[in-house]
N, C-alpha and C positions, 0 to 999 in steps of 0.2 A: 649326947644321948639322941638317938633318932628312934620316934616311934610313928608306927603307920597305922592306918585304918582304912581298910577297904569296904566298898560296897558290899561285896558277897559276904562279907562277915555279918551283914545284917539279915542274912536270910534263916536266922535262928528260928527255933520253935516260937519264943516270945514274940518275934516280930510277925510270925504267921498269924499267931493268937489275937495280937493287935489288929491284923487285917481283917481276919475273919469278923472280927466284933466292931468295926469300924461304925456299923449303924447302930451299934448296943450300947452298952454301959461302961465298955471296958476304957480304961483310961490309958492304955498301952497303945501308944502309935509309932509309925516309923520316924517322927521327929523326935519324940520322947526318947526312944532308944538310941539312936544318933548322939543327942544331948548328953544322955547318961555316959556313953562312951567317952564321949570330948572331955566331959568334966572328970572322970576316971584318969585319963592319960594326962591330962593338964596339971593335974594333983601330982604327977610324978616328976614334973618339973623339967621336962625333955628340953633339949638345947635346939631342936627343929621338929617339926612334925611333916610326915608326907600324907598327904590327903587325896585320894583319888576320885572326887566328885565334888561339885558346887555346893549339894546339901551337907557333905561332910564338913567343906571349907566354912560354911556358915555357922554350923555347929561350934566348931574351934573357936571362931571369932565371937560369937557370943559368950564363951567359957573364959577367953582370954582376948586381949588386944595387943599383948606384949610376946606370946611366945612366937617364934617365926614358924610360918606354914609354906611351903612347896607342894603346889597342887599340880596334878596332871589329869588328862581326860576329862577337863572341864569345860562347860559351855557357857558363852557369855560372862566372863568374870566382872566386867563393868556393870551390865545389867544386873547382874545378881547383887551387887553392891560390894563385892569382895576386895575389888581394887578402885582405884578412883580414875586411872586412865592405864592402858596397855602399856604406854611408853614410861610411866611413872606410876606405877602402882599406889604409892603415898600411904598404904596400911602394912600390916605385919604379914601379909601375905602376897606371894608371887608364882610363877609357875608356868603351866604350858597348857595353852587352850586347846580344847578339842577339834574346833571348826568354826567358819563362818556360816552364818544361816544361809548364805547364797549357795553352798555345798547341797543342801535339801533339794533346789532347783535341778542339780546335776544328776540326784537319784531318778527324778521322774525322766529324764533325758536318758538316762541307761535302760530304764524301764520300758521305755517306748523302743530303744536301740535292738532289746533282746525280745519284745514281744509288740510288732509294729501294730498289731490288730486291738490294741488296750484302748478302750475309749473313756472307759470309768476308771476312777482309782480312789480305793479307800486309804486315808492317810492316819494310821494309828498314832497318837500324840497325847501328851499331857497337856492340856490347856492352862493348867496352873503354873507353869514353870515357863521362864522364857525360851527355851529350846524348842518347847512344843509349839508356842504360838508363834515364835520367829520363825521356826522350820516350816509350818504351814502357808505362813505368809510368803516364803520365798517360794514355795512350789506353786502357789496362787499365782504369783508373777510368771510364773514359766508356762503355767497349764493352757491358757488362750492361744498360743502359739503352737502347741501341740495337738491341740484340738481335744484336751480330755476334761472330763468333767469330774469334780473331787467330791469326795463325801468324807468329812472329819468323823473320827471315831474316838472317844474318850477311853482312858484306861482306869477309870474310878474303882471296877472291879472286874473279876474274871467273868461274871455274868453279863455285863454292859458289853464287853469285847465281843463275846460269843453270839449275841444277840445281834449286834450290829452289823458283824461280819456275815452271820446267816443271811439277813435280810438284804445286804448289799449282793451278795453271791447269787440271789434267786433271778437276776438280770446278767446277761451275758457281757463278753468283753470288758471283763473286770480284771485289776490289777490292785496291787497292794504295796504301800511304802508304810515301813515303820520308822519315825522321827524318832531321833535320840542320839546317842545313848544317854537315857537318864535312868536314874536309880528305879522309878516308878515303872518305866517301861520294861526294864530288864526283867522285874519281877515275873512279867507275863511272857517271857519270850519263848518258853515250851507250849505256851496254849497258841500263839500268834502263829508260829511255824506249823502247829499240828492243824490250825483251822486254813491256812494258806493252803496245805496239802489235802485236806478233806474237800475244799470247795474248789479245788484246781486254780488257784490264783497265783500268777508269778509273781513274785514280791522281792522287795530291794529292802535289805538291813543295813542298818548303821554298824554292824560290828561284825568280824570274821566269826564270832563265836554262834551267831546264829546260823551260819552257813554249815560249820562243822556239826551243827546238830540238826541238820536237815533243810535248812533254808536254801533258796535257790542262788542268791547272788548278794554280795556287799561291798559297799565303797567307803573306805573311812581310813581315817588317820593311823597309822602303824602306832598301837600303843605301847608296844615294847621299847620301840625307839624313844616315845616320851619319858619312860621310866629312866631309860640310860642318859638322857639329857638332863633330867631332873638331878640325876646323882652330882653334876656338876655344879648346879645351885647349891643343892646340900653342902658340898666341898667349901664352896665361897662363902655361906653363911656360918659354916662353923670356923673359919678362917677370919670372921668378922664383920663381912659385908651384910648390909640390910634388906630385907625384902621390898621396904619400900623404894630401894634406888635400882632394883633389878626388873628390867622391863618383861613383861608377860610374853612368850615367845608364841608364835604360830606353829602348826606342824610344818615339818619340812618332808616327812615321807609319807605317803599314802599308798594303801594296797587293796587290790582288787581280786575277790575271792569268788569262785564260781564252782557250784556243786553240780556236775553233769549227772550224776543219778537223778538228782530231784528234776533238773531239766526234762530228762528222758521220760520221767514219770508225770512230767505235766505235757508232754508232746511238743517240748520247745527244741529247736535246733539253735544253739547259740551260733552267731555269726562268727566267723574265723576273724575278722577284724576286733571282734571282743576277746576273743581267746586268746588274740597275740599281745593283747595288754594285760592279761591275767598275771597276778603274781602268784597265785596258787590255784590250782584246779583239782577238785577232788572227785574223783572217780569211782 
């Protein structure tokens, strides 16, 4: 029996209530909701679980160290403590990592390629998770060679994001990078896309969904390909192999998605060399 839990399932009214009351007395939190779902599914005694983010993997491992877990679109599984190493996980979890932190530096290079005048970049990330801190560090490594000044922006709440981006946009030559994809960042994707449009900030995103939702450009692993490959691991586990012995796999397929309508609204002309590399162009 295969059970799945995806991060988008967590956008329920209960989760939104917990988010609104984060500074108040409510005990409902994002983590407690994930833990509840995990405990509920583990009680069904599944043969294997398919999980779609690191926070969900962690919740399942807290609920059980024996139920096999195959993860996809998960960032830094070693740093998160879900596996002992990529080559030999050594736990009840294995799967397919989203990307290496060095990829975040490529987002900055891409931003400069499509908007050469950008001198300042707001980096929206969750500093409490490895993807946020590691992604920012990779961008900081690349920034000096590109002549870019960075401004980190947290994601603790919509108000924090809106105030920080509005303040950042008061000066010219700005751009934006959204580091992820983590569940905490995805919760605010509508807001970030809207703010980038309002303040005319060219922005690079970590998932094509941001671009189909009105964002400018994304460069990321093909998540559908990860699910296809995960099916092979599920099959092997159902036939008796152990997650501990199946190495964590890196992405093999990346996709570049560009929204030309958004580029036109920003007054940007995407270089032909970038368009030629695109896997999808939204017009």
